[in-house]
LUMTINU-392051 format. One record per residue (C-alpha): z, x, y. Coordinates in steps of 0.25 Angstrom, whole numbers, plus 5000, padded with zeros to 4 digits. Layout:
ZXY;...
//
This chain:
536652935411;536353015398;537253025386;538353145389;538253265381;539453345375;540853345376;541153335389;542053215393;541353115400;542253135412;541953245416;541053275427;540153385432;541453475436;542253575430;543153515418;544353565411;544953515398;545853585386;545253585372;545953625359;545053725352;545653785339;547353775340;547053815356;546753755368;545953785378;545253725393;544053695394;543253705406;541753665409;540853595420;540153485416;539053435419;538453305424;537653305413;538853335403;538653475400;539653585402;539553705408;540453835410;541453785398;542353865397;543753885389;545053925393;546253965386;546753965374;548153875379;549153865368;549353705371;548553595375;549553565389;549353715392;547653705393;547953585399;548753625409;547653745412;546553645412;547353565423;547353725430;545953725430;545553585435;546653605446;546053755449;544753695452;545053605462;
//
């Protein structure tokens, strides 16, 4: 297997993932489809949210909406 490239967690597989990201005093939900080669496609930021808990709750809602 080739070395993983990029910053995606090793646990992310070829499917849609949602996580929380902190940028400049604001919180966002980042969504992306991670391919088998570790590259992200269709990356999207939703937000900003005022705090981590609000962003985390939204990420959890997005996960449950798709399944």
